[in-house]
N, C-alpha and C positions, 0 to 999 in steps of 0.2 A: 064797427067802431069799438064796441065792447071787446071783441076778440083781439083787436090790436093792443088795447090797454092791458089785457091779461097776459099777452105774450111779453110785453115790456116788463111787467111785474115779475114774471118768471125768470126773465133774463137777469134782472137785478138780483133775485135770490140766488141764481146760479153763480153770479159773480162773487157774491158774499161767501158762498160755500167754497168756491174755488180758492179765494183768498185765505180762508181759514185752513183749507187743506194744505196750501203752500206754507202757511205759517207753521203748522204742525210738522210738516216734512222738514222744514229748516231746523226746528227745534230738535227733531229726532236725529238729523244729521249732525247737529252740534253735539248732542249727547254721545252719538256714536264716535265722533272724532275724539272727544274727551276720554272715552273709554279706551280707544286705541292708543292714545298717548300714555294713559296710565299703564296699559299692558306693556307697551314698549319700555316704559321706565322700570317696570318690574323685571322684564326680561334682561335689561341691561345691567342690573345691579349684581354683585357677586352672590352666589347661593349662600343661604344661611347654614349654620351648623345644626340644622334640624329640619323642620318642615312647617308648612302652613297648617293651622288647625283652628282650635277654638279661640275666642277672644280672650279668655282668661290666661291660657298658657299654650300658644300655638305649637311650639316644638314638641312639648310633651303629649298633647292631644293627638297630633298627626302621627308622630313616630311610635309612641307607646300603644295608644288605644287602637289605632288603625293598622299599623304595619306589624309591630311585634306580636300583638295579641291575635289579630285576625288575618294578617297577610294582605291587607288592602293597600295597594300602591297609590291609589288616587290621592292627589294632594300632597304627596311626599316628594320633596326635591331629591334628585339623584346626584351622586358623585361617582363617576365611573372608576373601576379599579385600574383599567388600562388607559383611560383618557381618550380612547379612540371610538368607543361604542357605548351608548347609554344602556344597551341591553346587557352589558357585562355586569352591571348592577352592584356597586358598593353604595350602601346608604350611610350618609354621615350620621355619626352618633350625636344625639342632642347635646347641647353645651353642658347641661346638668350632669349627664352620665360621664362625659369626658373629664369633668372636674373631679368627680368622685374617683375615677381611675387614677388620676394624677396624684391625689392625696394618698391613696392606698399604696401606690408605688414608692413614694418617698418613705413611707413608714416601713415597708417590707424590704425594698432593695437598698441596702446600706450605701453602696458606692454612688448611686444616683444622688443621695442626699448631700454628698461632699464634692462631687465632680462638677466640672463645667458643662452644663447642659445647654445646648444651642438648638433652636428650632430652625428647620430648613424648609424651603418651598420646593425643593427638587430632590431627586434621588441621591445626588452626590454632594459632598462637602469637602472643601479644601481649606487648609490653613497654612500660612507662610510663617516660618520661624527663622530668625536671623541668628547667626553664630559668628563671633569675632567681629573685627572691623572697628572703626572709629578710634584707632590708637592715637593718643595725643603726644605732644612733644614740647620741648622748651627751646626758646630762641631769644637772642638779644633783640633790641629795638629795631636794628637794621639788618639782622641776620636773615639768611635764606630760610624759607619754610618748605620742607619737602612734603610730598603728597602722603597723606595718612592712608591706612588700609581701609578698604571698603567692606561693608557687611557681606557675608555669604548667606544666601537664602536657601532654606530647605523647605520642601513641600510635604505637608502631612495630609494624607488621604485616609481617613478612618475607614476600615473595612465595615461593610454594613450588610444587612439581610432583612428579610421579611419575618418579623416576629408575629406569630399568630396563635390564636386560641379558638377552640371549636366546641364550646359547651352546648348542651342540649336540654330541652325540657319537654314534657308531654303537652299536648294541646289542652288537656284538661287543666293543667297547672296554669296555662296562659289564660284560659277562660275564667278562672277563679279570680274574682275582683279583689279578694283579700291577699292575693299573692303579689308581693312587691317585685315585679319583673325588673324594674330598673336597678334596685339594690342588688338583686340576685345576679343580674348580668354584669354589673360593675364589679362585684366581688369575685365572680368566677374569672373574668378577664384579668383583673388585677393580680389574682393569685398565680395564674398561668404566666403572665408577663413577668412578674417579679421573680418567680423561680428561674425562668429561662435567662432573663437579662442579668440577674445577680450572678449566675454562674459564668456567663459570657464575659462580663466586665473583669472578672478575675482570671479565668482560665480559658476563655474563648480562643480558638486557633485562627480566627480571622477569615475562615472560609464560610461565606454566606452568613456571617455573624460578626459581632465586634471582636477585636483582638484584646484579650485580657492582659493586664500589666505584668502578670507572672510568666507570660509566654515570650517576653522579649529576652534577648541575649543579655546575660549578666556577667560582670567582671569585678574584680577587686580594685580596679584602677579608679583613681579619684577624678573629680570634675576637671575638665580642661585637658585630660590625657586620653581618656577612653574615646572610642568612636561614637559619632552621633547616633542616637537612638538606642544605645545600650545602657542598662541600669547598673548602678553600683551596689554591691552587697557588702555587708560587714559580717565577718565570721563570728560565730558565737564563742569560739574557742574550744569546743568539744563536739565531736561527731554525734549527732542525734540528741543534743541536749545543751544545757548551760554548764559551765564549769562549777565545781563544788564550792569554790571560794569566790565570794563577791560576784555572784551572777548578775547583779543589777548593774555592775560596771559596763557590761556589754550593751545594755540598753542605753546608757549614757553615751557610749561611743556611737551608737546608731543615731541618736538625736543630733550629736555634734557633727556627724558626717553631712547633715543637711545644711546648706548655706543659711546664714542668719536671715536674709530677706524672706526665705520660704518658711521659716519656722512660725512666723505669724500666720495663724490659720492652719497649721499642720495638725495631723492626727495619726494615732496608731490604728492599724487594721490587722485583726487576727480573729480566729474563731474562738468559741467559748471554751474549748478544751485547753487551748494555749493560755487564754486569759485566766482560767482557774489556777493554772500553775504559777503565773506571774503575780497574781494577787497575794500569794503567800510570801513574796519576797519582802525582806525587812532590811532596814539600814543597821548600821553598827549599834545604834542606840535603841533598837527594837521597834522603831516606827515602820509602819507599812508604807511601801512605795505607792500603793493604790490608795487614792483619797476619794471617798464617796462624796456624792453631791450633797451640798449643804442647803440648796435652795431648789424649789420646784422648777423644772424646765431646764436646769443646768446639768450637764453631763458629769459623770465621775471622771477623774483624771488619773493619768499615770505620768509621773515626772512633770506634772503641770499641763499635760496635753490630753485631750479627749481620746477615748478608745471607741472605734467602730467595730462592732462584732459582725463579721462576715463569715457565715458558716461554710462558704466555698473555699476559704483559705485552708491549706493543708495542715494536718496535725504535725507536731514536732517529730521528726525522724531524721535519719542520716541524710545530709545534703539537702534537706527540705528548706523552702523559702516560706517560712510560716509566719513571719511578722513583716509588715510593711509600715514605713513611717514617711509621711510626706505631706505636701500641700497639693491635694488632688484637684483643687480649683485651678491651679496652674499646670499640673502634671497630666491630667487625664480629661479628655473631652468626650462627651456623649452627643452625637448628632442624630436628631430624630425629626420625622415629618410631623406637622402640626396635628393632622386629623387621624383619628382612629376610624377606619371604615368597617362596616359590619354588613354581612349578607345573611338574609333569612332563608333557610332551606327546609321546607316542610316535606320534601319528597324523598330524600335519600334514605332516611331511616324512620319510616312511619312506625308507630304513631308519635315519634319524637320530632320536635322542631329544633333544628340545629342553627346556631348563630355563629357564623364564621367571622371573627374579628381579626384584623391585621393592621400592623403598624411597622413602618420601616425605621430601624434603629442601627446606628453605627457607633463605634467607639475605638479609641486608640490613645496611646501615650503621646502627648504633644511636647512635653519638656522632661527629658530624662534626668535633669538635674534636680527636679522637684520631688522625686520619689526615691527612697532608699529601701533596701531589703535586708533582712537578717537571714543569713545562711547558716544552718546548724551543722557546721563543719569545723575542724580544727584550724583551718586557714583558708 
């Protein structure tokens, strides 16, 4: 009888323990399900412009401290160069670095500061331009109305290419905590990108790079007469220079060759050597054409328009196109991918660690009426 009571008591204890185990299992299953849902949510969102890291600054901690300094890939989100394989390995630059590059480019690359810059999500970019059409007419109240002309569409496809920089640093520099790896990397990439793109926007031949506005066909024909895509030039009146008498008059002709709607927001573009020559021009009463800025942040002006110094513009010579005047916001487009990708390579050139940065950029003239050139020729 005592044995029977003991067995019943043990069975009750077993039942209680079994219930507790089932309750704990259900709780663990619920926790596991919640964790899987959270993981799925993280996997379904778009990758960040950096990587997961510390709670204070995730992108900077993961990308800078782990990947750039020590080459640790764990916890760093990948963006593939080719899009077909994660092992191809382009690592997205953190948002902080990308913003520093953008600011530096605007300060160094002058055409970028005045052109129409568009961000694209693919390798190609197309723009439609209409010419002609919409001709109106007059008629009486009951008179017949004939069909008016329809617009003619032209497609602009800016040539593009991969702009890259490949700076390097020793591992000892990266290990030094006092070394500003982000500032150094942004500065190096900005310098390389600005030098290359500044030359391409002016003189690029369009082969795996943007096509510069000086590489387009030029003619002395005015708007509405010349072929689509050709630029108009205004002759200086003398081969290789300005005429001895009233040289400033040729600059006025260049300004007035641009249609009035485009003059709002227009600017001169020339190199510093040409600008030094023009700054000496005076009017008949002895006043300089060049007017220095009277307020901080405001540019100096020539004939009331700002001057962009682009050192890639040619010096004054016979038949040179040394001065441009136009509204580049309407006349020239720069198409670029949003992200700058960077690949860390510690193996190719030991003991240096190389950082291969790449960005796809294209450029082309979109409106040939919005840019005028001065040709240093007699006619």
